[in-house]
Backbone bond lengths (Angstrom), bond angles and torsions (degrees), N, CA, C in turn:
res aa  C-N    CA-C-N  psi(-1)  N-CA   C-N-CA  omega(-1)  CA-C   N-CA-C  phi
1 X - - - 1.439 - - 1.505 109.99 -
2 X 1.309 116.29 150.24 1.457 121.64 -179.11 1.526 109.38 -107.54
3 X 1.330 116.41 64.82 1.462 121.09 -178.82 1.502 110.63 -87.33
4 X 1.350 117.19 146.55 1.478 118.92 177.38 1.507 109.86 -68.60
5 X 1.328 116.21 153.62 1.471 119.03 178.54 1.517 109.52 -66.05
6 X 1.320 117.46 151.63 1.473 119.02 178.01 1.514 110.43 -64.21
7 X 1.338 116.20 150.31 1.476 117.79 178.28 1.508 110.88 -63.75
8 X 1.333 117.42 151.02 1.451 118.95 178.40 1.534 110.87 -63.93
9 X 1.312 115.44 150.85 1.461 119.33 179.21 1.522 108.72 -68.51
10 X 1.302 114.54 129.24 1.477 119.74 178.50 1.516 109.12 -90.65
11 X 1.328 116.33 148.67 1.438 118.10 173.88 1.531 110.06 -61.64
12 X 1.296 117.13 145.55 1.446 120.89 179.64 1.523 110.15 -73.16
13 X 1.317 116.35 121.10 1.468 120.97 -179.10 1.527 107.04 -120.13
14 X 1.333 116.83 116.66 1.457 119.17 178.92 1.538 110.67 -57.03
15 X 1.325 116.49 138.77 1.442 120.59 176.79 1.516 114.60 95.13
16 X 1.342 117.46 -13.94 1.446 120.67 177.48 1.527 110.02 -97.05
17 X 1.336 116.03 142.47 1.457 118.91 175.75 1.517 109.67 -70.51
18 X 1.315 116.11 168.22 1.471 120.21 178.24 1.522 110.53 -59.64
19 X 1.321 117.87 -41.94 1.456 120.81 -179.28 1.536 110.30 -67.38
20 X 1.329 117.65 -40.47 1.458 120.47 176.24 1.521 110.81 -61.26
21 X 1.322 116.66 -37.86 1.469 120.32 177.01 1.531 110.39 -62.55
22 X 1.343 117.15 -39.86 1.459 120.89 177.85 1.539 109.63 -62.60
23 X 1.330 115.84 -43.65 1.473 120.65 -179.63 1.525 109.50 -63.32
24 X 1.327 117.80 -41.99 1.467 121.08 178.55 1.524 109.90 -59.69
25 X 1.322 116.92 -43.64 1.467 119.98 178.73 1.508 112.35 -59.36
26 X 1.315 116.46 -40.12 1.458 120.63 179.82 1.530 111.49 -72.75
27 X 1.323 116.72 -36.62 1.472 119.94 175.10 1.532 108.76 -60.62
28 X 1.321 116.26 -45.26 1.468 120.77 -178.81 1.524 111.63 -65.74
29 X 1.323 116.08 -24.58 1.474 120.64 177.12 1.534 111.82 -84.17
30 X 1.352 116.39 1.49 1.447 120.35 176.40 1.525 114.77 83.33
31 X 1.308 116.95 16.68 1.473 120.43 -178.12 1.522 111.12 -78.38
32 X 1.316 116.33 145.44 1.480 122.17 176.28 1.523 109.03 -78.65
33 X 1.339 114.86 168.23 1.465 119.31 176.16 1.530 111.00 -56.68
34 X 1.329 117.08 -42.87 1.466 120.95 179.86 1.528 110.35 -63.89
35 X 1.339 117.59 -42.07 1.471 121.30 177.14 1.525 110.73 -60.20
36 X 1.317 116.06 -42.26 1.470 121.06 -180.00 1.517 109.89 -63.63
37 X 1.332 116.44 -46.47 1.455 120.74 179.03 1.527 110.81 -57.87
38 X 1.312 116.19 -45.20 1.470 119.73 179.76 1.529 112.20 -66.16
39 X 1.313 116.75 -42.98 1.463 120.50 -178.60 1.513 113.07 -64.78
40 X 1.344 116.57 -34.89 1.461 120.89 -177.19 1.524 113.31 -100.57
41 X 1.342 116.43 0.28 1.466 122.29 -179.87 1.535 111.60 55.55
42 X 1.338 114.96 47.53 1.453 121.79 176.28 1.529 107.64 -128.97
43 X 1.325 115.23 167.69 1.470 118.76 -178.23 1.523 110.46 -77.45
44 X 1.332 113.89 160.13 1.461 120.23 177.22 1.528 110.52 -62.07
45 X 1.314 117.68 -37.68 1.462 121.94 177.63 1.518 111.14 -61.65
46 X 1.319 117.05 -39.44 1.460 121.39 178.75 1.522 110.77 -66.31
47 X 1.320 117.01 -39.72 1.461 120.71 177.04 1.537 109.13 -61.02
48 X 1.303 117.11 -46.10 1.464 121.23 -179.71 1.528 110.95 -60.44
49 X 1.330 116.66 -40.74 1.464 120.62 177.94 1.527 110.62 -63.79
50 X 1.335 117.56 -44.15 1.455 120.54 177.04 1.525 111.05 -58.81
51 X 1.321 116.25 -43.10 1.470 120.38 -177.83 1.527 110.04 -65.54
52 X 1.311 117.93 -40.97 1.475 120.53 176.58 1.527 110.11 -58.45
53 X 1.334 116.88 -46.13 1.463 120.76 179.69 1.523 111.62 -63.75
54 X 1.316 116.73 -40.53 1.474 121.69 177.73 1.517 110.36 -60.60
55 X 1.340 116.46 -47.89 1.470 119.98 179.78 1.524 109.75 -59.05
56 X 1.325 118.06 -44.31 1.467 122.57 -179.40 1.535 110.44 -61.94
57 X 1.317 116.54 -47.89 1.458 121.30 -176.01 1.521 112.63 -68.30
58 X 1.347 117.01 -34.61 1.451 120.31 -179.94 1.535 112.83 -88.82
59 X 1.335 116.24 -10.93 1.451 120.36 -179.43 1.528 112.67 69.27
60 X 1.342 115.74 38.61 1.466 121.33 179.78 1.517 109.74 -120.76
61 X 1.344 115.64 169.31 1.463 118.75 -176.93 1.527 113.61 -118.73
62 X 1.354 118.03 -5.96 1.448 119.04 -178.18 1.525 111.14 -155.37
63 X 1.341 115.02 169.88 1.466 121.61 -177.78 1.524 111.79 -63.09
64 X 1.320 116.05 -38.96 1.470 119.38 -179.23 1.527 110.12 -60.53
65 X 1.312 116.42 -37.39 1.482 119.67 178.92 1.524 111.28 -68.67
66 X 1.333 117.46 -32.66 1.450 120.99 176.08 1.535 108.26 -63.70
67 X 1.324 116.96 -48.12 1.468 121.19 179.79 1.521 111.19 -60.44
68 X 1.329 116.42 -43.14 1.465 120.20 179.50 1.520 110.70 -64.10
69 X 1.308 117.54 -40.15 1.473 120.68 178.98 1.507 111.37 -64.23
70 X 1.335 116.28 -39.57 1.460 119.93 179.09 1.538 111.05 -69.11
71 X 1.321 116.49 -34.73 1.468 120.44 179.77 1.524 110.93 -67.45
72 X 1.318 116.29 -32.92 1.475 120.45 178.22 1.516 112.41 -74.68
73 X 1.331 115.62 -24.11 1.453 119.50 178.04 1.442 113.50 84.63
């Protein structure tokens, strides 16, 4: 079978849902919104909604800030 590799394990962040944690892991891996949608078999609109919620919950304004927050632990 030609299945995509599983998404990288995201660091556990209190307050994020399991799916948001998966999205964070893929953001940290440098994946685009389209890559994330394909990897998780969800729509691009759903990815964007998850990212908006992640930004709100982490108090950040962009993807780079998400990565920096995850790097700090």
